[in-house]
NUDREN-202269 format. One line per 2 residues: number of its first residue (from 1); their letters; for each residue x, y, z of C-alpha. Coordinates in steps of 0.05 Angstrom, whole numbers, padded with zeros to 5 digits. Each point is the difference from the previous one (the first is absolute). Layout:
<marpas>
NUM	A	X/Y/Z; ...
</marpas>
This chain:
<marpas>
1	MS	-00541/-00157/-00001; -00042/-00057/-00027
3	EG	00057/-00050/-00005; 00062/-00007/00040
5	PG	00071/-00004/-00025; 00005/-00076/00009
7	RV	00068/-00029/00014; 00052/00055/-00005
9	VL	00073/-00015/-00008; 00040/00061/00020
11	LV	00068/-00002/-00034; 00049/00036/00046
13	PD	00070/00002/-00033; 00030/00051/00049
15	GV	-00008/00039/00064; -00036/00060/-00029
17	GL	-00056/-00044/-00024; -00004/-00033/00068
19	RT	-00005/00069/00033; -00053/00026/-00048
21	FL	-00047/-00059/00005; 00014/-00044/00061
23	CS	00007/00060/00047; -00067/00028/-00023
25	RF	-00073/-00021/00006; 00004/-00038/-00066
27	PS	00007/-00071/00029; -00059/00007/00048
29	LV	-00044/00033/-00054; 00013/-00057/-00049
31	QE	-00027/-00048/00052; -00058/00045/00020
33	AG	-00021/00000/-00073; -00004/-00076/00001
35	GT	00068/-00012/-00031; 00063/-00036/00022
37	LD	00071/00025/-00003; 00066/-00035/-00015
39	VW	00066/00038/00002; 00050/-00024/-00053
41	HA	00065/00031/00022; 00074/00003/-00016
43	LP	00020/00026/00069; 00042/-00030/00057
45	DH	-00044/-00044/00043; 00029/00024/00066
47	VL	-00024/00071/-00012; -00069/-00023/-00019
49	AE	-00015/-00035/00066; -00033/00061/00031
51	HR	-00042/00012/-00063; -00024/-00072/00003
53	EA	-00018/00008/00073; -00035/00066/-00011
55	LG	-00042/-00024/-00058; -00018/-00067/00031
57	PS	-00006/-00070/-00028; -00054/00018/-00051
59	VG	00053/00034/-00043; 00047/-00049/-00035
61	FH	00073/00015/-00014; 00036/-00035/-00057
63	RL	00072/00005/-00023; 00006/00028/-00070
65	PV	00049/-00038/-00045; 00056/00046/-00020
67	RR	00050/-00016/-00055; 00058/00042/-00023
69	EP	-00027/00046/-00054; 00028/-00022/-00068
71	LF	00044/00050/-00036; -00049/00003/-00059
73	AR	-00058/00015/00047; 00040/00056/00032
75	VL	00013/00031/-00068; -00074/-00004/-00019
77	RA	-00021/00030/00067; 00050/00057/-00010
79	GK	-00024/00012/-00071; -00072/00002/00022
81	RF	00017/00050/00055; 00040/00046/-00046
83	AP	-00050/00001/-00058; -00048/00053/00028
85	LY	00059/00042/00023; 00026/00004/-00071
87	AE	-00070/00009/-00028; -00019/00058/00045
89	RE	00068/00033/00008; -00026/00042/00058
91	PG	00047/00049/00035; 00039/-00035/00055
93	TD	-00008/-00071/-00026; 00069/00000/-00030
95	KL	00028/-00015/00069; -00044/-00062/00004
97	LV	00037/-00027/-00061; 00070/00010/00029
99	DR	00040/-00064/00005; 00019/-00010/00074
101	SR	00022/-00072/-00010; 00051/-00029/00048
103	TT	00016/-00064/-00038; 00013/-00020/-00072
105	VD	-00064/-00040/-00002; -00040/00060/00025
107	RV	00031/00043/-00055; -00019/-00052/-00053
109	VH	-00072/00000/00026; -00003/00076/00000
111	RS	00028/00008/-00069; -00043/-00055/-00030
113	GT	-00061/00027/00036; 00015/00069/-00027
115	LL	00001/-00025/-00071; -00065/-00038/00010
117	GR	-00033/00059/00034; 00018/00047/-00057
119	SL	-00028/-00051/-00050; -00065/-00007/00039
121	AI	-00008/00075/00005; 00002/00003/-00077
123	AP	-00042/-00063/-00010; -00047/-00006/00061
125	AA	-00043/-00051/-00037; 00055/-00051/00016
127	MP	-00011/00007/00075; -00050/-00058/00007
129	LV	00052/-00046/-00032; 00053/00024/00049
131	ER	-00049/-00010/00058; -00013/-00072/-00021
133	AH	00074/-00013/-00009; 00015/00030/00068
135	AR	-00052/-00045/00033; 00031/-00062/-00032
137	AS	00071/00021/00014; -00014/00014/00073
139	LG	-00013/-00074/00015; 00075/-00010/00000
141	GP	00002/-00075/-00007; -00040/-00064/-00008
143	GD	-00067/-00008/00035; -00049/00050/00027
145	PW	00002/00000/00077; -00045/00062/00002
147	GE	-00054/-00035/-00041; 00005/-00061/00046
149	QL	-00013/00043/00061; -00057/00036/-00034
151	RT	-00033/-00066/-00018; 00003/-00018/00074
153	LR	-00024/00068/00025; -00055/00007/-00053
155	PD	-00008/00076/00009; -00055/00042/-00031
157	VV	00047/00058/-00009; 00075/00015/00010
159	LC	00018/00070/00023; 00073/00021/-00007
161	TH	00019/00055/00049; 00059/00029/-00038
163	QR	-00001/00009/-00075; 00075/00010/-00008
165	AG	00025/-00063/00035; 00035/-00048/-00047
167	VA	-00014/-00060/00044; -00074/00013/-00009
169	VP	00001/-00008/-00076; 00001/-00077/-00005
171	PV	-00056/-00014/00052; -00046/00052/-00032
173	AA	00016/-00029/-00069; -00015/-00070/00027
175	AR	-00067/00023/00026; -00018/00031/-00067
177	RL	00018/-00064/-00037; -00047/-00038/00046
179	GI	-00056/00050/-00013; 00000/00028/00071
181	PT	-00017/00074/00002; 00060/00043/00021
183	AT	00008/00071/00024; 00060/00041/00020
185	FV	00003/00061/00046; 00042/00061/-00017
187	HS	00036/00006/00066; 00022/00073/-00001
189	WD	-00023/00067/-00027; 00065/00011/-00037
191	NL	00006/-00067/-00037; -00035/00006/-00067
193	PK	00043/00056/-00030; 00062/-00041/00016
195	GR	-00014/-00055/-00050; -00047/-00056/-00021
197	MA	-00022/-00050/00051; 00039/-00065/00004
199	VA	-00062/-00039/00019; -00051/-00010/-00055
201	AD	-00068/-00013/00033; -00072/-00001/-00025
203	HV	-00019/00059/00044; 00036/00058/00033
205	LV	-00018/00033/00066; 00020/00073/00005
207	WS	00000/00055/00052; -00042/00053/-00036
209	AK	-00033/00024/-00063; 00065/00037/-00015
211	MA	00040/-00065/00005; -00052/-00034/-00045
213	DD	00012/00055/-00052; 00075/-00009/00008
215	LR	-00007/-00075/-00011; -00040/00010/-00064
217	RY	00053/00049/-00023; 00061/-00042/00015
219	QP	-00031/-00068/-00015; -00056/00012/-00050
221	DV	-00008/-00075/-00011; -00034/-00005/00069
223	LP	-00075/00004/-00013; -00037/00053/00040
225	ER	-00049/-00052/00028; 00060/-00038/00029
227	IH	00022/00059/00043; -00030/00006/00070
229	VV	00008/00063/00043; 00006/-00023/00073
231	GT	00048/00047/00036; 00055/-00030/00043
233	PQ	-00008/-00039/00065; 00069/00024/00023
235	LE	-00030/00067/00023; -00058/-00031/00039
237	PH	00039/-00009/00066; 00007/00076/00005
239	LD	-00076/00003/00007; -00008/-00059/00047
241	PS	-00020/00026/00069; 00021/-00066/00033
243	LV	00072/00016/-00017; 00001/00070/00030
245	ED	00045/00009/00061; -00001/00059/00048
247	RA	00048/00054/-00024; 00035/00008/00067
249	GF	00008/-00075/00009; 00024/-00013/-00071
251	LT	00051/00056/-00002; 00025/-00014/00070
253	GL	00010/-00072/-00022; 00046/00024/-00055
255	GL	00039/00043/00049; -00031/00065/-00023
257	DP	-00031/00059/00038; -00074/00004/-00018
259	LR	00001/00075/00014; 00051/00015/-00055
261	PV	-00009/-00003/-00076; 00021/-00064/-00035
263	VV	00033/00001/-00069; 00011/-00066/-00037
265	WS	00053/-00013/-00053; -00023/-00060/-00040
267	GG	00057/-00032/-00039; 00001/-00026/-00071
269	DL	00033/-00062/-00027; 00072/-00004/-00023
271	TT	-00016/00010/-00073; -00051/00056/00005
273	SP	00036/00041/00053; 00074/-00017/00005
275	RD	00013/00066/00037; -00052/-00010/00054
277	PA	00051/00003/00057; 00020/00070/-00022
279	YL	-00072/00023/00000; -00011/-00029/00069
281	AD	00062/00037/00026; -00025/00065/-00031
283	LA	-00068/-00008/00032; 00030/-00016/00068
285	EA	00039/00065/-00003; -00061/00038/-00025
287	VR	-00048/-00019/00056; 00049/00027/00051
289	EV	-00014/00069/-00027; -00076/-00006/00003
291	EG	-00037/00032/00057; -00037/-00050/00044
293	RP	00057/-00050/-00003; -00031/-00051/-00048
295	QL	00021/-00072/00009; 00026/-00039/-00059
297	VF	-00021/-00072/-00013; 00035/-00043/-00052
299	RR	-00039/-00056/-00035; 00043/-00035/-00052
301	SP	-00027/-00034/-00062; -00025/-00070/00017
303	AD	00045/-00026/-00055; 00063/00031/00028
305	HS	00036/-00030/00060; 00068/00025/-00021
307	DR	00049/00037/00046; 00002/00063/-00043
309	YD	-00034/00043/00053; 00044/-00021/00058
311	AV	00048/00058/-00003; -00057/00051/-00003
313	LA	-00036/-00032/00058; 00064/-00002/00041
315	AH	00011/00074/-00013; -00072/00017/00017
317	PE	-00020/-00043/00060; -00062/00042/00010
319	VV	-00031/-00032/-00062; -00051/-00052/00021
321	VS	00001/-00063/-00043; -00066/-00034/-00013
323	DP	00018/-00057/-00047; -00054/-00033/-00042
325	RW	-00018/-00067/00028; 00021/-00037/-00062
327	IA	00051/-00055/-00012; 00044/00022/-00058
329	PV	00067/-00017/-00032; 00057/00049/00008
331	DG	00005/00013/-00075; -00067/00037/-00003
333	GW	-00040/-00050/-00041; -00075/00011/00003
335	DR	-00013/-00070/-00027; 00025/-00032/00066
337	AV	-00025/00052/00050; -00058/-00027/00042
339	PA	-00041/00040/00051; -00022/-00020/00069
341	RA	-00073/00014/00014; 00021/00049/00055
343	DT	00028/00048/-00052; -00070/00016/-00025
345	EL	-00019/00028/00068; 00068/00034/00008
347	LA	-00005/00037/-00066; -00072/00021/00011
349	NL	00015/00030/00068; 00066/00032/-00023
351	AR	-00038/00036/-00055; -00058/00018/00046
353	HS	00042/00028/00058; 00058/00032/-00037
355	DL	-00005/00072/-00025; 00040/-00003/-00064
357	VV	00034/-00050/-00047; 00060/00019/-00043
359	NL	00028/-00044/-00056; 00022/-00006/-00072
361	GS	-00065/-00009/-00037; -00022/-00060/00042
363	TM	-00069/-00032/00002; 00004/00014/00075
365	AM	-00027/00069/-00018; -00064/-00036/-00019
367	DF	-00003/-00038/00065; 00006/00065/00038
369	AV	-00051/00034/-00046; -00052/-00052/00020
371	QD	00011/00023/00071; -00002/00073/-00025
373	RP	00072/00012/00020; 00047/00045/-00042
375	AL	00060/-00023/-00040; 00062/00032/-00029
377	FV	00037/-00028/-00061; 00074/00017/-00003
379	RY	00021/00022/-00070; 00074/00018/00006
381	DP	00064/-00039/-00008; 00034/-00009/00067
383	GG	00065/-00023/-00032; 00040/-00060/00021
385	ID	00037/-00055/-00035; -00057/-00051/-00003
387	GR	-00043/-00002/-00062; 00047/00041/-00044
389	DW	-00045/-00011/-00061; -00061/00020/00040
391	NV	-00036/00067/-00007; -00057/00022/00046
393	DD	-00036/00035/-00058; -00006/-00067/-00035
395	IY	-00045/-00025/00056; -00052/00055/-00006
397	RL	00000/-00003/-00076; -00028/-00070/00002
399	PH	-00070/-00002/-00030; -00037/-00021/00063
401	FA	00020/00065/00034; -00044/00038/-00049
403	SV	-00058/-00009/00048; 00042/00029/00057
405	HA	00019/00061/-00041; -00073/00009/-00020
407	TD	-00033/-00006/00069; 00054/00032/00044
409	PV	-00007/-00048/00060; 00070/00012/00029
411	GW	00049/00055/00015; 00067/00002/-00037
413	VD	00070/00010/00026; 00046/00024/-00056
415	DR	00061/00018/00042; 00033/-00028/00062
417	AD	00001/00069/00031; -00076/00004/-00007
419	LP	-00014/-00063/00041; -00009/00035/00068
421	RA	-00049/00051/-00029; -00039/-00054/-00038
423	VA	-00006/-00044/00062; -00021/00058/00044
425	QA	-00051/00022/-00052; -00030/-00069/-00008
427	LA	-00007/-00009/00076; -00030/00069/00010
429	HP	-00048/-00006/-00059; -00017/-00074/-00009
431	DA	-00062/00016/-00042; 00039/00039/-00053
433	HA	-00004/-00059/-00048; -00062/-00034/00029
435	AG	-00042/00013/-00063; 00056/-00028/-00043
437	RR	00007/-00062/00044; -00074/-00014/-00008
439	AW	00002/00012/-00075; 00060/-00046/-00008
441	LE	-00032/-00056/00039; -00066/00008/-00038
443	LE	00037/-00003/-00066; 00045/-00059/00016
445	VE	-00044/-00044/00044; -00074/-00019/-00005
447	HP	-00042/00027/00058; -00023/-00017/00052
449	LD	00070/-00023/00016; -00023/-00052/00051
451	QA	-00042/-00037/-00050; 00057/-00028/-00043
453	SP	-00005/-00070/00028; -00075/-00005/-00010
455	RT	00007/00026/-00071; 00055/-00051/-00013
457	VQ	-00044/-00057/00024; -00057/00026/-00042
459	AL	00045/00003/-00061; 00022/-00072/00010
461	AA	-00072/-00022/00008; -00018/00034/-00065
463	IV	00059/-00033/-00035; -00021/-00069/00026
465	AD	-00073/00012/-00018; 00019/00021/-00071
467	AR	00044/-00061/-00009; -00056/-00046/00025
469	HR	-00050/00034/-00047; 00046/-00009/-00059
471	TT	00011/-00073/00017; -00075/-00012/00008
473	RV	-00013/00034/-00066; 00051/-00044/-00036
475	VR	-00029/-00063/00031; -00070/00019/-00021
477	TE	00023/00015/-00070; 00035/-00067/-00005
479	TR	-00061/-00036/00028; -00046/00032/-00052
481	A	00050/-00019/-00055
</marpas>
């Protein structure tokens, strides 16, 4: 790399962005490349203390101004998100358009956004006008506190870690108004088919060539030269030898017998998997029937600290709980869930030393695939009163599961009665879907997996170099004139 990334402002609107970038090699690599790093965050200060301490005084932390999102900005954001869903009309996306509003205001936003999205699907040429209107509307009042901070920080590039976060829209817009190069990272493999990005940045960092193709499909106004394939730093800890614990010591520390198989149920959030407790109860009953007496570990979603599993855990005291080391609200909101650094090591070792993960279409299957561990996806309705308008088939009809159906990385459980056999089969033959796991990872994530942070730094350096070159060219042209 001939030039470094300069001064990087990492915009971290939520906990998943913090996990992906601050719990990876990214901060140290920015500095090794001759750059400096400032973290612009909208997170509680008391949970950031350990991250400040771990990263040292060379990394600056700055509070991001957050205003209540104006109603008009919410409508525009919803309309942007819905537009590609109406334009593509892919199987399964109808559920992404369902109104799940809890308040009158939310219903107004959804209905207005629906009308706007339909209009944009018919007339996509109007999208740039809506993007500019959204940027202006997101300011939410007089003054520009984001621009004031940016004038003080004087970054060479702003990288937003989560392209769907509404609170990230005004700071990125402010940076663009000031002529500061901006980039946004697509934070999950399943995001692009679920609607247009809220954040409009100059450049987009994606996981793979497949995701780059998806971006060009769903947002054709993004120029190909503005798309950078980097992978994702969130998988790097699985390949970090410094985080590896001894199997016997790790499992014993969780209260498990290292000589017996370990099965993990990884929970979903309240919206995606409202019947999770029923699945957990079914799995607890199933492992009792499997030879070798597998042990069951329950890891809930980091965004779910509710009490909905209490009855199941009370009825099955043999289930070992390994909670994510995140601080999260009870209501299951990802926007306020923040990880401790220790969870990176916990998850990496749980995936490494467990023998099987079972869940409802969770990305945890990918974490386990990196460690070459098998996964089962449940695909039956366990019943129950929660989520009465919820159907398990709707989950697997979503467009992002096309790659799962194509590569066959997991086993499927289509009936509660089949759980014991499926678990026994996966434990006895862990390599049955090994080729599919590799194919899925190669399709969804740029390889080598442990080079995502270096590629991200290189992409930022290229963005900065290009911006400097353009500025120099303009200055020379003006001088000649």
